[in-house]
Each structure stands twice: as structure tokens, then as C-alpha cells.
C-alpha angles and dihedrals in degrees: 000000000000118000111225110198100199140095118252120271124187111272111243127211126200103311095228094054101033118130114180122204120184136198122182128173138169123203126198133191115235132171094271095045141276120334138180107249097179138008139170131183142171125206137308095024127060145141102271096191143340125218126201107229113184098301098333131082125236115208126192118200117211127202109194093191127084086258137278109339127194108294097016119135123188119198120192125186119184118187111189113183129212115310095358119137121207134178114196128192140143136237099247147344117318101242117205112199128206121286134204118265092243093047127092088225124220132322146194128202127188132188123191120192112189122191123208113306091001119146127206124182110190108188108158126173117263124289114240116205110203124206112293092009121150114196136171122192123186129178133183123193122192116191131196126200112303094007122139128204123186123179138168134190133184119195124202119203091219139295095320096187084063094049097258106142114159090332092139121108103230142346124193124182127181133177126182120182123192129189103203101319097331120104104227100170136021127177127179121179127177125181123186104172095196091057102037134069094231094163094056121113110267090033123062095315105172095345125100114178127061132195138183135194119193131187126185130181140121083249093065127096142127095311090060093048089050093053089054093048089053091053092050093047092063096047113133116257116238117205112242092010112103119200131184124179143165138193121214133176113234127227092276140000098350153062138212132217112205119192139173134187143132103269133048093224091058091054091044091054090051097046092046089053090053093046095046093050094050091044091056094043098048104025101026088229125136123239113295113228104150094136095054 
């Protein structure tokens, strides 16, 4: 892990090919629950629908395009005020299409601002990296006292039934988490399959798909990590579907679940088990499956 001591700046693609799409939303806690009080979007991304869910608000993001094309840049900004509780997901896989060799590809940036006691659960569908894709994803989370941010991602190395297995050009992934003005977590991953021995022992070996679940809050410590480990230990075994995982506390106020396997649905099942167990433990809320 490389520590990047800098604040997030928008990721820029090749200027001549750059197409910026923006989604901004602000959420406020009122007596009847959490509501959207302002939103703004530019095509092709938008909030398709919001669902009240026992005091919290579920939000579905829609992308009306075929996916991220060469030169596309998506910019999301989520402002969640004191005490508000938001669950964010999307309608389907994020599909990243091929890019030209001289291009910087496509990118996505997200910024989460959480007020005191705010809760954000960011659980999108997996990211699919097509052959020759180049993709950069960057997220910044800013926590206030008592706030909780949970997020998961699953990354697919291509359309494996078509023989695409790490045939993409480049994948970059960054996450910076702040508690107040203090940087408490920084992660920077860069994969260039043509230049790295991804199938070597100690790297991916025979595995193809990766997933991660993060949780950050000043309410998180070793007991919360242990709860998640217990949930993962009792996952059902699926014949022919290997799964490896680990749970580690971060430097401060958080933990990470890292997992790898050969199918997106296996990793989704594992990360949802981690999420549901922490949700019940910290928020006393049952698993959330309103899309299924």
C-alpha cells in the first residue's frame, strides 16, 4: 500500500477527448427520515429513484449510456448532513469500454461529506473492465464525529466467458479517508497487466476477481472486525468456486475486508455478509435487500 498525502483532485482524461458528467446531491435528516434536499446531474448519469427505508433513504444511480467510453469522466459528490442515513447503489455493472493506446481512458471520482452522526452505505454493482480498457477510480471520504461510512467494490478482469482475463490496459484505484482534517487511511492500487506477473504465486495465481469492503467510523475497533470475521467464517462453500479473504484493522477508526475468487457473485455474497453483520451490530438494522 502506498500512502498518498494529498487531497483529491478531479481525474482528468485527455483534454481533447474529455467528457465530464456530474452528479451532486445533498441529504438532510428530518423528523420523518432522510430526504434529498438538492440534486444536480448531467447526462448520462442521474438518480433514478429514491426509496424511504425505515428512517434511511435508498438511492439508485442510473447510467443511461452503454458504460464508460474512452474519454468519459464521471464526478459524484454526496453531501450527507448531520444524522442523515443514505444507502447508494446502481442499476447494473459499471462497464468500462476499450480506450485508444494514446488515451488516458475513462475515470470516475467520488467525494462523500458526512456530518455528525451521518451514515452512508455505498454498495454499487461490480466494475467490469473490458479488453483494452483504461480506468481510474478515485474516492475521498470525509467523516465528522459519530459518522459511519461503509463501502464495497468488486472488480472483474474482463468478460471471462469470452476469454477476457486481465486483457485491459490499466486500472488505477485510490481511496483517501479523513476524520475531520486528519488523513486516517490512504490506498493506491495500480494494475498494468502487460507489465506485471499477475498469475504468479503470491499475486493473483489462479484467481481472477477481487473485492473489498471498507468501514470507517470512530465507533469501529477490534470488536467490529471480529463480528465481521465470524460472519465470513460461516459463509456457505460453493463447489468449484474458491474464495480467500482477510479482515484487517486500519491505522485508525476502520477496517478492510479483502477478498478474491473467480466469480463476481461469490465476492458479492461474501461482502454482503460482512456488510450485513456490521449493519446489525452497529446500527441494529437487518440486512438490506430491497433491490433483490
